[in-house]
N, CA, C and O atoms as CSV, one atom per row, in Angstrom:
chain,resi,resn,atom,element,x,y,z
A,1,MET,N,N,0.792,-1.223,-0.009
A,1,MET,CA,C,0.032,-0.038,0.025
A,1,MET,C,C,0.849,1.253,0.011
A,1,MET,O,O,0.304,2.349,-0.117
A,2,LYS,N,N,2.206,1.094,0.150
A,2,LYS,CA,C,3.088,2.290,0.145
A,2,LYS,C,C,3.843,2.410,-1.174
A,2,LYS,O,O,4.951,2.944,-1.217
A,3,ALA,N,N,3.244,1.916,-2.234
A,3,ALA,CA,C,3.925,1.991,-3.506
A,3,ALA,C,C,3.929,3.369,-4.114
A,3,ALA,O,O,4.719,3.669,-5.010
A,4,TYR,N,N,3.017,4.225,-3.607
A,4,TYR,CA,C,2.921,5.624,-4.177
A,4,TYR,C,C,2.665,6.559,-2.991
A,4,TYR,O,O,2.201,6.162,-1.922
A,5,ALA,N,N,3.006,7.849,-3.258
A,5,ALA,CA,C,2.789,8.856,-2.211
A,5,ALA,C,C,1.350,9.353,-2.248
A,5,ALA,O,O,0.984,10.126,-3.134
A,6,ALA,N,N,0.571,8.939,-1.344
A,6,ALA,CA,C,-0.847,9.321,-1.359
A,6,ALA,C,C,-1.021,10.803,-0.958
A,6,ALA,O,O,-0.348,11.262,-0.035
A,7,PRO,N,N,-1.873,11.526,-1.604
A,7,PRO,CA,C,-2.131,12.930,-1.180
A,7,PRO,C,C,-2.862,12.951,0.156
A,7,PRO,O,O,-3.897,12.308,0.329
A,8,THR,N,N,-2.290,13.717,1.107
A,8,THR,CA,C,-2.782,13.742,2.468
A,8,THR,C,C,-3.554,15.003,2.774
A,8,THR,O,O,-4.013,15.236,3.892
A,9,MET,N,N,-3.678,15.811,1.727
A,9,MET,CA,C,-4.308,17.174,1.944
A,9,MET,C,C,-5.614,17.266,1.123
A,9,MET,O,O,-5.786,16.549,0.138
A,10,HIS,N,N,-6.498,18.130,1.532
A,10,HIS,CA,C,-7.730,18.455,0.835
A,10,HIS,C,C,-7.317,19.229,-0.447
A,10,HIS,O,O,-6.370,20.016,-0.435
A,11,PRO,N,N,-8.053,18.978,-1.539
A,11,PRO,CA,C,-7.734,19.670,-2.781
A,11,PRO,C,C,-7.636,21.177,-2.655
A,11,PRO,O,O,-6.757,21.785,-3.265
A,12,MET,N,N,-8.534,21.810,-1.863
A,12,MET,CA,C,-8.474,23.228,-1.737
A,12,MET,C,C,-7.225,23.640,-0.982
A,12,MET,O,O,-6.650,24.692,-1.263
A,13,GLN,N,N,-6.798,22.823,-0.026
A,13,GLN,CA,C,-5.547,23.151,0.695
A,13,GLN,C,C,-4.356,23.028,-0.274
A,13,GLN,O,O,-3.431,23.839,-0.241
A,14,GLU,N,N,-4.397,22.004,-1.131
A,14,GLU,CA,C,-3.349,21.908,-2.106
A,14,GLU,C,C,-3.285,23.056,-3.058
A,14,GLU,O,O,-2.202,23.468,-3.473
A,15,ARG,N,N,-4.450,23.591,-3.417
A,15,ARG,CA,C,-4.527,24.785,-4.275
A,15,ARG,C,C,-3.950,25.978,-3.622
A,15,ARG,O,O,-3.226,26.758,-4.241
A,16,ALA,N,N,-4.281,26.138,-2.308
A,16,ALA,CA,C,-3.695,27.291,-1.541
A,16,ALA,C,C,-2.216,27.104,-1.411
A,16,ALA,O,O,-1.475,28.080,-1.528
A,17,LEU,N,N,-1.735,25.887,-1.173
A,17,LEU,CA,C,-0.325,25.594,-0.990
A,17,LEU,C,C,0.389,25.944,-2.334
A,17,LEU,O,O,1.480,26.513,-2.327
A,18,ARG,N,N,-0.245,25.596,-3.477
A,18,ARG,CA,C,0.304,25.870,-4.794
A,18,ARG,C,C,0.517,27.363,-4.987
A,18,ARG,O,O,1.545,27.832,-5.475
A,19,ALA,N,N,-0.552,28.097,-4.560
A,19,ALA,CA,C,-0.533,29.595,-4.702
A,19,ALA,C,C,0.595,30.230,-3.842
A,19,ALA,O,O,1.147,31.275,-4.185
A,20,ASN,N,N,0.908,29.559,-2.721
A,20,ASN,CA,C,1.814,30.052,-1.733
A,20,ASN,C,C,3.222,29.544,-1.904
A,20,ASN,O,O,4.123,29.924,-1.156
A,21,ARG,N,N,3.417,28.683,-2.891
A,21,ARG,CA,C,4.632,27.859,-2.909
A,21,ARG,C,C,5.962,28.643,-2.805
A,21,ARG,O,O,6.955,28.156,-2.265
A,22,GLY,N,N,5.933,29.872,-3.346
A,22,GLY,CA,C,7.190,30.669,-3.343
A,22,GLY,C,C,7.721,30.858,-1.981
A,22,GLY,O,O,8.941,30.880,-1.822
A,23,ARG,N,N,6.886,31.000,-0.948
A,23,ARG,CA,C,7.339,31.274,0.421
A,23,ARG,C,C,6.868,30.189,1.380
A,23,ARG,O,O,6.811,30.404,2.591
A,24,SER,N,N,6.527,29.010,0.831
A,24,SER,CA,C,5.980,27.978,1.697
A,24,SER,C,C,7.081,27.098,2.254
A,24,SER,O,O,8.027,26.794,1.528
A,25,PRO,N,N,7.006,26.672,3.515
A,25,PRO,CA,C,7.986,25.762,4.050
A,25,PRO,C,C,7.856,24.336,3.489
A,25,PRO,O,O,8.731,23.485,3.650
A,26,LEU,N,N,6.747,24.137,2.842
A,26,LEU,CA,C,6.502,22.819,2.252
A,26,LEU,C,C,6.960,22.712,0.809
A,26,LEU,O,O,6.533,21.846,0.045
A,27,LEU,N,N,7.916,23.703,0.453
A,27,LEU,CA,C,8.435,23.731,-0.925
A,27,LEU,C,C,8.983,22.415,-1.386
A,27,LEU,O,O,8.720,21.995,-2.513
A,28,GLN,N,N,9.736,21.756,-0.546
A,28,GLN,CA,C,10.395,20.478,-0.953
A,28,GLN,C,C,9.258,19.449,-1.227
A,28,GLN,O,O,9.360,18.635,-2.145
A,29,LEU,N,N,8.182,19.506,-0.416
A,29,LEU,CA,C,7.129,18.483,-0.612
A,29,LEU,C,C,6.484,18.607,-1.962
A,29,LEU,O,O,6.285,17.614,-2.662
A,30,THR,N,N,6.151,19.856,-2.338
A,30,THR,CA,C,5.437,20.066,-3.583
A,30,THR,C,C,6.391,19.766,-4.770
A,30,THR,O,O,5.976,19.201,-5.782
A,31,VAL,N,N,7.650,20.151,-4.624
A,31,VAL,CA,C,8.585,19.855,-5.724
A,31,VAL,C,C,8.832,18.369,-5.896
A,31,VAL,O,O,8.975,17.849,-7.002
A,32,ARG,N,N,8.874,17.703,-4.730
A,32,ARG,CA,C,9.020,16.236,-4.770
A,32,ARG,C,C,7.868,15.532,-5.488
A,32,ARG,O,O,8.038,14.491,-6.123
A,33,ARG,N,N,6.702,16.140,-5.362
A,33,ARG,CA,C,5.469,15.523,-6.099
A,33,ARG,C,C,5.472,15.973,-7.561
A,33,ARG,O,O,4.592,15.572,-8.322
A,34,GLY,N,N,6.367,16.733,-7.941
A,34,GLY,CA,C,6.510,17.044,-9.376
A,34,GLY,C,C,5.606,18.141,-9.865
A,34,GLY,O,O,5.256,18.181,-11.044
A,35,VAL,N,N,5.216,19.047,-8.962
A,35,VAL,CA,C,4.352,20.230,-9.399
A,35,VAL,C,C,5.234,21.377,-9.721
A,35,VAL,O,O,6.042,21.773,-8.881
A,36,PRO,N,N,5.129,21.938,-10.891
A,36,PRO,CA,C,5.965,23.077,-11.306
A,36,PRO,C,C,5.754,24.259,-10.350
A,36,PRO,O,O,4.636,24.488,-9.889
A,37,ALA,N,N,6.803,24.997,-10.056
A,37,ALA,CA,C,6.705,26.106,-9.131
A,37,ALA,C,C,6.709,27.422,-9.833
A,37,ALA,O,O,7.747,27.852,-10.336
A,38,PRO,N,N,5.562,28.085,-9.884
A,38,PRO,CA,C,5.495,29.486,-10.531
A,38,PRO,C,C,5.958,30.455,-9.524
A,38,PRO,O,O,5.209,30.835,-8.625
A,39,VAL,N,N,7.253,30.892,-9.657
A,39,VAL,CA,C,7.822,31.855,-8.699
A,39,VAL,C,C,7.942,33.210,-9.336
A,39,VAL,O,O,8.076,34.213,-8.634
A,40,GLU,N,N,7.894,33.271,-10.737
A,40,GLU,CA,C,8.096,34.489,-11.459
A,40,GLU,C,C,7.058,35.576,-11.090
A,40,GLU,O,O,7.405,36.715,-10.778
A,41,HIS,N,N,5.704,35.153,-11.142
A,41,HIS,CA,C,4.721,36.158,-10.887
A,41,HIS,C,C,4.745,36.702,-9.448
A,41,HIS,O,O,4.377,37.848,-9.190
A,42,GLN,N,N,5.199,35.827,-8.508
A,42,GLN,CA,C,5.387,36.264,-7.135
A,42,GLN,C,C,6.552,37.204,-6.918
A,42,GLN,O,O,6.543,38.102,-6.077
A,43,ARG,N,N,7.586,36.928,-7.762
A,43,ARG,CA,C,8.740,37.779,-7.662
A,43,ARG,C,C,8.483,39.195,-8.181
A,43,ARG,O,O,9.032,40.179,-7.684
A,44,LYS,N,N,7.639,39.254,-9.186
A,44,LYS,CA,C,7.368,40.567,-9.859
A,44,LYS,C,C,6.187,41.345,-9.175
A,44,LYS,O,O,5.913,42.507,-9.473
A,45,SER,N,N,5.532,40.631,-8.264
A,45,SER,CA,C,4.338,41.281,-7.637
A,45,SER,C,C,4.783,42.383,-6.650
A,45,SER,O,O,5.714,42.194,-5.868
A,46,PRO,N,N,4.075,43.564,-6.713
A,46,PRO,CA,C,4.449,44.658,-5.801
A,46,PRO,C,C,4.138,44.273,-4.316
A,46,PRO,O,O,3.053,43.810,-3.961
A,47,ALA,N,N,5.156,44.501,-3.516
A,47,ALA,CA,C,5.026,44.129,-2.080
A,47,ALA,C,C,4.557,45.315,-1.269
A,47,ALA,O,O,4.390,45.205,-0.054
């Protein structure tokens, strides 16, 4: 039963995590799952 990494989060939580990924402590987790990290738009956003 451990042949794959099962998603442990609710889809909406994953969506929020994806939106936050530039400054998220779970960066390694999302990268490990193979989700591309959009950091460019966060880098160019006015703070």
